C-alpha positions as CSV (number, residue, x, y, z in Angstrom):
1,M,-26.6,40.4,51.5
2,P,-25.2,38.0,54.1
3,Q,-21.5,37.6,54.3
4,G,-21.6,33.9,53.3
5,A,-23.8,34.6,50.3
6,A,-21.4,37.3,49.2
7,K,-18.5,35.0,49.4
8,A,-20.4,32.3,47.5
9,L,-21.2,34.9,44.8
10,V,-17.5,35.9,44.5
11,V,-16.4,32.3,44.2
12,K,-19.1,31.6,41.6
13,S,-18.1,34.6,39.6
14,L,-14.4,33.8,39.8
15,L,-14.9,30.2,38.7
16,G,-17.3,31.2,36.0
17,G,-15.0,33.9,34.7
18,M,-12.1,31.4,34.5
19,T,-14.3,28.9,32.7
20,W,-15.6,31.3,30.1
21,G,-12.1,32.7,29.7
22,V,-10.8,29.3,28.7
23,V,-13.8,28.9,26.3
24,L,-13.0,32.4,24.8
25,I,-9.4,31.5,24.2
26,A,-10.4,28.3,22.5
27,L,-12.9,30.0,20.3
28,L,-10.4,32.7,19.3
29,L,-7.8,30.0,18.5
30,F,-10.2,27.8,16.5
31,G,-11.8,30.9,14.9
32,R,-8.5,32.1,13.6
33,I,-7.7,28.7,12.2
34,C,-11.1,28.5,10.5
35,W,-10.8,32.1,9.2
36,D,-7.4,31.4,7.6
37,G,-8.0,27.8,6.6
38,A,-11.6,27.6,5.4
39,P,-11.0,29.7,2.2
40,V,-8.3,27.2,1.2
41,L,-10.8,24.3,1.2
42,F,-14.1,26.0,0.4
43,K,-15.0,28.1,-2.6
44,K,-17.8,30.5,-3.4
45,E,-18.6,28.8,-6.7
46,A,-19.8,25.2,-7.4
47,P,-18.8,22.6,-6.3
48,F,-17.9,24.9,-3.3
49,V,-15.2,22.5,-2.1
50,D,-11.6,22.4,-3.5
51,F,-11.4,18.7,-3.9
52,S,-8.0,19.0,-5.6
53,F,-6.5,20.1,-2.3
54,L,-7.8,16.9,-0.7
55,T,-7.1,14.4,-3.5
56,E,-3.8,15.6,-5.1
57,K,-0.4,14.6,-3.9
58,T,2.0,17.1,-2.2
59,Q,4.4,18.8,-4.6
60,T,6.8,21.6,-4.8
61,L,5.2,24.9,-5.8
62,H,6.9,26.9,-8.5
63,V,6.2,30.7,-8.7
64,F,7.5,32.5,-11.8
65,D,6.9,35.2,-14.4
66,D,6.5,34.5,-18.1
67,A,7.8,36.6,-21.0
68,T,4.8,38.9,-20.9
69,G,5.1,39.6,-17.2
70,N,2.2,37.4,-16.0
71,R,2.7,35.7,-12.7
72,H,2.2,31.9,-12.5
73,S,1.9,29.7,-9.4
74,L,2.0,26.0,-10.4
75,P,2.7,22.7,-8.7
76,A,5.7,20.7,-10.0
77,T,3.8,18.5,-12.5
78,E,2.0,21.5,-14.1
79,F,5.2,23.6,-14.1
80,Y,7.1,21.0,-16.1
81,K,4.3,20.7,-18.6
82,W,4.3,24.5,-19.0
83,V,8.1,24.5,-19.5
84,N,7.8,21.8,-22.1
85,Q,5.3,23.8,-24.0
86,N,6.9,27.2,-23.7
87,G,10.6,26.5,-23.1
88,A,12.8,27.1,-20.1
89,A,13.8,30.5,-21.5
90,A,10.3,31.8,-20.9
91,V,10.6,31.4,-17.1
92,F,11.7,34.5,-15.2
93,N,12.1,35.3,-11.5
94,E,11.4,31.7,-10.5
95,Q,10.9,30.9,-6.8
96,T,10.0,27.5,-5.2
97,A,8.2,26.5,-2.0
98,A,8.7,22.9,-1.0
99,Y,5.7,20.8,-0.1
100,S,3.4,23.8,-0.8
101,G,1.9,22.8,-4.2
102,G,-0.7,20.3,-5.1
103,G,-2.8,18.9,-2.3
104,I,-2.5,16.8,0.9
105,A,-3.8,13.4,-0.2
106,G,-0.7,11.7,1.1
107,P,-0.7,13.2,4.6
108,I,-4.5,12.6,5.0
109,A,-4.2,8.9,4.0
110,G,-1.1,8.4,6.2
111,T,-2.8,10.1,9.2
112,A,-6.0,7.9,8.8
113,L,-3.9,4.7,8.5
114,L,-1.8,5.5,11.5
115,T,-4.7,6.5,13.7
116,V,-6.9,3.5,12.9
117,T,-4.1,1.0,13.1
118,S,-2.8,2.3,16.4
119,I,-6.3,2.4,17.9
120,V,-6.9,-1.2,16.9
121,I,-3.7,-2.3,18.5
122,A,-4.1,-0.3,21.6
123,L,-7.8,-1.4,22.1
124,F,-6.8,-5.1,21.8
125,F,-4.0,-5.0,24.3
126,G,-5.5,-2.3,26.5
127,V,-8.8,-4.0,27.0
128,S,-7.1,-7.3,27.5
129,A,-4.9,-5.8,30.2
130,A,-8.0,-4.1,31.8
131,I,-9.9,-7.4,31.9
132,Y,-7.0,-9.1,33.6
133,L,-6.5,-6.3,36.2
134,S,-10.2,-6.1,36.9
135,E,-11.4,-9.7,36.7
136,Y,-8.5,-12.1,37.1
137,A,-5.6,-10.5,39.0
138,K,-5.4,-11.0,42.8
139,Q,-5.6,-7.6,44.3
140,G,-2.6,-6.8,46.3
141,K,0.5,-4.6,46.6
142,F,2.0,-5.7,43.3
143,I,-1.2,-5.0,41.3
144,R,-1.4,-1.6,42.9
145,L,2.2,-0.9,41.8
146,V,1.2,-2.0,38.3
147,R,-1.7,0.5,38.2
148,L,0.6,3.2,39.5
149,A,3.1,2.4,36.8
150,I,0.4,2.7,34.2
151,L,-0.7,6.1,35.5
152,N,2.9,7.3,35.5
153,L,3.3,6.1,31.9
154,A,0.5,8.4,30.8
155,G,2.7,11.4,31.8
156,V,5.8,10.3,29.8
157,P,6.6,12.9,27.1
158,S,5.8,11.9,23.5
159,I,9.5,12.4,22.4
160,V,10.4,9.5,24.8
161,F,7.9,7.3,23.2
162,G,9.4,8.2,19.9
163,L,12.9,7.2,21.0
164,F,11.5,4.0,22.5
165,G,9.7,3.1,19.3
166,F,12.8,3.8,17.2
167,A,14.9,1.6,19.5
168,V,12.5,-1.3,19.9
169,F,10.2,-1.4,16.8
170,V,12.5,0.1,14.1
171,L,15.8,-1.4,15.2
172,A,15.1,-4.5,17.4
173,A,11.6,-6.0,16.8
174,P,11.7,-9.7,15.7
175,V,10.9,-10.7,12.1
176,F,10.9,-14.1,10.3
177,T,13.4,-14.0,7.5
178,S,15.6,-16.4,5.5
179,T,18.5,-13.8,5.3
180,P,19.1,-11.9,8.6
181,T,20.8,-8.5,8.0
182,D,24.2,-7.6,9.3
183,R,22.8,-5.3,12.0
184,T,20.5,-8.0,13.5
185,L,20.9,-8.1,17.3
186,L,20.1,-11.9,17.4
187,A,19.2,-14.5,14.8
188,V,17.6,-17.7,16.1
189,P,17.6,-20.5,13.5
190,L,14.3,-22.3,13.2
191,G,15.3,-24.8,10.5
192,F,13.3,-23.4,7.6
193,T,13.8,-19.7,8.6
194,Y,15.3,-17.4,11.2
195,L,13.7,-15.4,13.9
196,S,15.8,-12.3,13.5
197,F,15.8,-9.3,15.9
198,Q,16.5,-6.7,13.2
199,G,13.5,-4.4,13.6
200,W,10.7,-3.5,11.3
201,G,12.4,-0.5,9.9
202,S,10.8,2.9,9.4
203,S,7.2,1.7,8.6
204,L,3.5,2.1,9.2
205,I,3.5,-0.8,11.7
206,A,6.4,0.6,13.7
207,G,4.7,4.0,13.9
208,A,1.3,2.6,14.8
209,A,2.9,0.3,17.5
210,T,4.6,3.4,19.0
211,L,1.4,5.4,19.1
212,A,-0.4,2.4,20.6
213,C,2.1,2.3,23.4
214,M,1.6,6.0,24.0
215,I,-2.2,5.8,24.3
216,L,-2.3,2.4,26.2
217,P,-2.4,4.0,29.7
218,V,-5.6,6.0,28.9
219,I,-7.3,3.0,27.4
220,I,-6.3,0.6,30.2
221,T,-7.3,3.0,33.0
222,A,-10.6,4.0,31.5
223,S,-11.5,0.4,30.5
224,E,-10.7,-1.0,33.9
225,E,-12.9,1.7,35.6
226,S,-15.7,0.8,33.2
227,L,-15.4,-2.9,34.0
228,R,-15.4,-2.3,37.7
229,A,-18.5,0.0,37.4
230,V,-20.6,-3.0,36.2
231,P,-22.6,-4.3,39.2
232,H,-21.0,-7.3,40.9
233,G,-24.4,-8.9,40.9
234,F,-24.3,-9.5,37.2
235,R,-21.2,-11.7,37.7
236,E,-22.7,-13.6,40.6
237,A,-25.9,-14.3,38.7
238,S,-24.0,-15.6,35.7
239,L,-21.7,-17.8,37.7
240,A,-24.7,-19.1,39.7
241,L,-26.3,-20.2,36.4
242,G,-23.2,-22.3,35.6
243,A,-21.3,-19.9,33.2
244,T,-17.6,-20.0,33.3
245,R,-15.5,-16.9,34.3
246,W,-14.8,-16.0,30.6
247,Q,-18.4,-16.5,29.6
248,T,-19.5,-14.2,32.4
249,I,-17.0,-11.5,31.3
250,R,-17.8,-11.8,27.6
251,K,-21.6,-11.9,27.9
252,C,-22.4,-10.1,31.2
253,V,-19.6,-7.6,31.8
254,L,-18.0,-6.5,28.6
255,P,-21.2,-5.4,26.8
256,F,-22.1,-3.1,29.7
257,A,-18.6,-1.7,29.9
258,L,-18.4,-1.0,26.2
259,P,-19.6,2.6,26.4
260,G,-16.8,3.5,28.8
261,I,-14.3,1.7,26.6
262,L,-15.4,3.6,23.6
263,T,-15.0,6.8,25.6
264,S,-11.4,5.9,26.2
265,S,-11.0,5.4,22.5
266,V,-12.4,8.9,21.8
267,L,-9.9,10.4,24.3
268,S,-7.1,8.5,22.6
269,L,-8.0,9.3,19.0
270,A,-7.1,13.0,19.2
271,R,-3.7,12.3,20.8
272,A,-2.8,9.5,18.5
273,A,-3.7,11.5,15.4
274,G,-2.0,14.7,16.6
275,E,1.4,13.5,17.7
276,T,4.5,14.4,15.7
277,A,7.5,13.2,17.7
278,P,6.7,9.5,17.8
279,I,6.0,9.3,14.0
280,M,9.0,11.4,13.2
281,F,11.3,8.7,14.5
282,T,9.4,5.7,13.2
283,V,7.4,6.2,10.0
284,A,6.8,9.8,8.8
285,V,8.5,11.2,5.7
286,A,8.1,14.8,4.4
287,G,7.7,13.9,0.7
288,K,6.5,10.7,-1.0
289,D,5.6,10.2,-4.6
290,N,3.1,7.4,-4.1
291,L,0.2,6.9,-1.7
292,P,0.8,4.1,0.8
293,W,-1.1,1.5,-1.2
294,E,0.2,2.3,-4.6
295,G,2.6,0.0,-6.3
296,L,2.1,-2.9,-3.8
297,S,1.6,-6.5,-5.0
298,N,0.7,-7.6,-1.5
299,P,-1.9,-5.6,0.5
300,L,0.0,-6.4,3.7
301,G,3.0,-4.5,2.3
302,I,1.3,-1.3,3.3
303,L,2.4,-2.1,6.9
304,Q,6.0,-2.0,5.8
305,S,5.8,1.3,3.9
306,Q,6.6,4.8,5.1
307,V,3.8,7.3,5.0
308,Q,3.2,11.0,5.2
309,A,1.2,12.4,8.1
310,L,-0.6,15.7,8.6
311,P,1.1,16.5,12.0
312,Y,4.6,16.0,10.4
313,H,3.5,17.8,7.2
314,I,2.4,20.8,9.3
315,Y,5.7,20.7,11.3
316,T,7.7,20.6,8.0
317,L,5.8,23.6,6.6
318,A,6.1,25.5,9.9
319,K,9.9,25.2,10.1
320,M,10.3,26.5,6.5
321,P,11.3,30.2,6.0
322,P,8.2,32.5,6.1
323,S,6.7,32.7,2.6
324,E,3.4,33.9,1.2
325,Y,3.5,31.0,-1.2
326,A,3.4,28.4,1.6
327,A,0.5,30.0,3.4
328,R,-2.1,28.1,1.4
329,A,-0.6,24.7,2.3
330,Q,0.0,25.8,6.0
331,Y,-3.5,27.1,6.7
332,G,-5.3,24.5,4.7
333,S,-3.4,21.6,6.3
334,V,-4.2,22.8,9.8
335,F,-7.8,23.3,9.0
336,V,-8.2,19.9,7.4
337,F,-6.4,18.3,10.3
338,L,-8.9,19.8,12.7
339,L,-11.8,18.6,10.6
340,M,-10.3,15.1,10.6
341,I,-10.0,15.0,14.4
342,F,-13.5,16.4,14.7
343,M,-14.8,13.7,12.3
344,F,-13.0,10.8,14.1
345,S,-14.3,12.0,17.5
346,T,-17.8,12.5,16.2
347,V,-18.0,9.0,14.8
348,S,-16.7,7.5,18.1
349,I,-19.1,9.6,20.2
350,I,-22.1,8.6,18.0
351,L,-21.1,4.9,18.2
352,R,-20.7,5.2,22.0
353,N,-24.1,6.8,22.4
354,R,-25.8,4.2,20.3
355,V,-24.3,1.4,22.3
356,R,-25.2,3.2,25.6
357,A,-28.8,3.6,24.4
358,K,-29.2,-0.1,23.9
359,L,-28.0,-0.9,27.4
360,K,-30.3,-0.2,30.3
361,W,-29.3,-1.2,33.8
């Protein structure tokens, strides 16, 4: 075998081995998660899915023996019913595991609301910024510095975004109110109300805005590249026919850049849904009696409510002392979280492929 061919074979084998090594590690990791988590969600008997784990609220798990020595493992609501029927004196060797009983309906709902809201905010501002940088901005040193700053922003640790969101959105964001709080940074009288810089508090909108800031660099960069990939002749033909700049962008550029923009949303979905540090400072709570929309007279009030979220729920369970009673909640939460990420990404990919199939150029 010639020396050049031998070297090429060695390089090919080395690169192939590294690639399949990464694939093997990923398969082992996800395989272990599925092995431990799937039995929590799926059952051997009909209806084959433990819907209670998906639809019930998170509760404290009570593990105890009764007077006959039988072992019981009940979430808080069922435990109190049992005590009312049998008396507290019938409870022996009681142990509790916080957030390990019931289901994970609250964290699932909070994760979905946070992810969807942050993606909507980030796509609006990110695509707008990409359109300006690609179509309107005069290319020069300043715009190059702006692009460099956007790229550097993508490498900022999530904990920094969490502190930023806490300082800006939770404590200092402007609101319209007739009674500014004592901690307001500035209250501007408008005659009929005040523009008070007192923050949005720990709320869904504050957490979603923080996550949107975190994924903005990916969306801006990918969207701008998609816009610039559209042939310049499309713009020239549209302008030659008398269309305005905005009509050209809206009708002849954006539709063909849409698949790339949707690709950026796919990349952003997993990060927005999986972050813990930003929501820890801005919105997430470990335990909550009501789902985000329960008990609200105004639907928009959901934006001002705190929510549970699966990443923070998993973090809370992970930092608890090791316990066999918390294993169901731990493994099940991680498994369901992976399924949610897979579902979000699959929907985005299908949507992107359908849009791409309609556009031929």
